N, C-alpha and C positions, 0 to 999 in steps of 0.2 A: 384541472382545466376548468376555466370559468365560462360564463355565458358570453356570447358575442356582445361586445360593448354597445353596438348600435341597437341590438335587440333589447338591452336593459331598459330603454325608454318605454317598452311595452309591459313592464312589470305591473303597471296599474290595471292591466286586464286580467292578471292571474287571480284565480279564486273561483268561488261558487256564485252563481247568479240565478235569480228568478227571472223568467221571461214572460212578457205579455205581448201578444200579437193582437192588433186591432185595426179597424178601418180598412179591412181587406176587401177589395172589389169582388173576390171569388167566394166570399162567405155569404150565407143567407141567414139573417140580414147582415149587411156589411159592418154593422156596429157590434157584431159578436166579438167577444174577447176570448182568446185562447191562451191558456197558461202553459208554462213549461219551465225548463231549467237548462242551465249551461254550466259547463266546467271548462276553465282555461288553465292549462298546466304546461310546464316546460317539457319539451320532448328533446332530450339531450341538452346540449349547451347552446344550440343555435336556432331552435325552432320553438314555436308555441303551437299547442293543439287545442282547438275549441271543439267540444262535443256538446251538442244541444238536442233537446227533445221538446216538442210542442204537442200538447193534447195527450199527455200520458204516454200511451204506446203509439201515438200518431206520428207526425212528421219528425224525422231525425236528420241531422246533417253534421258533417265534420269539416272543419277548416284546419289547415296547417299553414302557419304564417312563417315565412322565412325572409331572407334579405340577400340581395346581391350587393356586396361591397363595391365591386367594380362599377355598377350602375348607380350606386347610392340610392337604392330603391327596395321597398318591401314588395313581396309577392305572396299571394294567397292561393292555395289549391283547395277546391271545394268538392265535396262528394255528398250525395244524399241517398236515401233508401230506394229511390227510383233508379239508381245506377247512373245518375247524371254526374259528370265531372266537368268542372269549369276552372279557369284560372283568372284571377283578378289582380290588377295593380292596386296597391294600397298606399295611402298616405296617413300619417299619424303625427299630430302636433302636440299631444298631451291633453288637449281639450277637444280635439276633433279627430274622429276615426272614420275614414272614408274608403270604400272599395269601388273599383270601376272595371267593367269588362266591356270590351268593344269587339265583339265577335260577329261573323257574317250572319248568324241566325237572328240575333238581336243584341242590343246593348242593355246593360244592367248596372245599377249603382246602389250602394248603401251609403247614406249620408247621416252622420250622427254627431252629437255633442256629448261630452263627458262632464258630469258635474255631480258633486255630493254623493258619490256611490251609485250613480246611475249613468247609463248610456241610453240616451233618447235619440232614436233614429227612425228612418224609413227607407224602404226599398222602392226603387223606381225602375221602369223598363221603357225602352224605346225601340220601336220597330222601323224607324226611319233614319238609322245611323246617328242618333243623338240629336236630331233636329228638334223633336218634341218628346216630352217625357210624360208618362202616366204613373201615378203612385200605385204600387202593388199593395203595400200595407205598412203600418207603423210597427216598430219593434222596440220595446223598452227592456233593458237589462237592469235589474236592481240587485245590488251586491248583497249576498247573505253571509259570506265568509271571505277572508283573504288567504 
């Protein structure tokens, strides 16, 4: 049995990555850079799993990426060490990877561009239903292995 054909487009994400978080409003000073790593691997034939770590034994999170053929849409499930669970809609064009969550507590998005072995993106949040956005932090993935 092979991978889901529509998921094959995400093969570019598979591998080992160094992470750099910067320009975070919640760090003091905001210019602080936090390093980490991420691994993206196939989970069976139809899902990708992203496991990431920031700041050594610091912040960890897991994403599982799947797809609904009937809706022609990607979906991401998120969990972190705080016990937070979230669901995101995802778009992927080959050079852009974006996540969006529009939940009652707040909206959140990750907007990124993929180029030359790097994913350069930032996380934003909105407390007013997506009318205005504030940047949470920049997040850069740099490929180390495929």
